[in-house]
N, C-alpha and C positions, 0 to 999 in steps of 0.2 A: 504494500499499499504506500502511496506517495501523496503528500499534501498538495492540493491544487495550487495553494499559495506559494509553494516552493518552486514550482515550475518557472523557469526563466531567471531564477535567482541563483546565488551561489550554493543554495541548499540542494540536497539530492534526496532527502527522505522527510517523512513526516516529523514535525517538531517533537512529537511524543517520544520518538525513538532516537532523537539526536542528543548527543552528550554535550552539545554546546548551547542548548535552548535557553539556559539560565542567563547567559551573557549575550544573547543574540537580540539585536534591535528589531529584527523581523520575525521573531518567534510568534507563533500562533497561540493566543491565549486559550482557545477552545481545546487545544490538545493537551492541557494540563489535567483534565478530568479523566475518568475511566470510561465514559461513553465514547463510542465511535464517532469521530469528527465527521461532520457532513461534507467537509472539504476534502475527504480522502478519495482517492481514485485507484482502482486496481491498475496495475501496470499493463494488463492485457487490454484495457480500455483506452489506453493513451494513444494519441496520434504519433506519427513518426517525429514531427516537430517536437512534441512534448517529451518524447523519449530522449531525443538528442539535447534538448534544453536541460533535462535533469541530469544527464550523463556528463556533459562537457559544456556547461554554460559559458565559461570564460573563453574557451577555444572557439566556440561557435560565434560568439560576439566579435572576437578578434579576426577570425578568418573572413567574416562578412565584411568588416571594415577594410581589411587588406585588399580583398577582391574588388570592392567598389573603388578604392583609391587606385588600384592597378589599372582598372578599365579606364578611369579618367587619364591616367598617365599614358596609356597606349593611344588614346585618342589624340592627346596633345602631341605625342611623338609622331603620329601619322601626319598631322598638319605641319609640323616642323620639318619632316622629311620632304614633303611636297614643296615647301618653300626652298629648302636646300637644293633639291633637284632642279627646280626652275632657275635658281641663281647659278648653279654649276653649268647648266646648258646655255644660259644666256652669256656667260663669261667664258665659255669653252674651257672649263677647268675639269680635268680628269681625276685629279687627286690632290689632296692637301691634308695636313694633320696638325693637331696641337699637342700639348704635352700629355693628354689623356686618351684621345681617339684619333683614328685615321678615317678619312672619308674618301671613298673611291666611287666614281661615276660608273655605272654599268649601262652600257647602251642597250636600246631595244633589240630584241633578237626573236627568232622563233624557236619553239621546242617541239620535238616530236614525242608523242606518247601512244600507247596502245589504248584503243577504245575497247575496254574489257567487256562492256555490255554487247557491243556489236560482234566481238569475237566469239562470245559465248553463244549468241544467237545463230551465227553463220557456221561456226566450226567448233561445236561443243566438245568434240574429242580432242582437238588441239588445246582448247581452253583447259580442259581437265588434265591433260598431260603436262601443261606448264603451270598449273596452279600450285602455289606454294602456301603452306600452312605455317603460321608463326604463333608462338605463345605470346599473349599480351597480359602483362601484369595487372592486377586489380588497381583501381585508381578512383578518384572522386572528381567528378566534373562539377564545376561551379559556374553558373551563368548569372550575369548581371541582368536584372529586368529593366 
């Protein structure tokens, strides 16, 4: 059982069972009695978000903040790269550097690749013969809304 009031805080269990409840500013006063607190929730009834908030509240908040900041920085980097590209093309500069980074102009080109969907449709036997299977490690995908 987990206290609904604890979800999203640094707490991870009902105040009734917490050894820090006497010194906690967020302690639930209902949980001092012997009756079952109406704010209790079975872990099986918790949403995925509630489970994660109770399991790792500090990490969840920090990774959210970092992910949002990273997205903003990537957007800013993209705009700066576009300005840099335009300036390098305008001034016919192929490469320059400062004490921290090197900047190199890469001219437009073409790239050849195999259309795997088309190959699979027209030549499934060749597609299967050339198909390569690789192990992919578990990971967490985080998307900024």
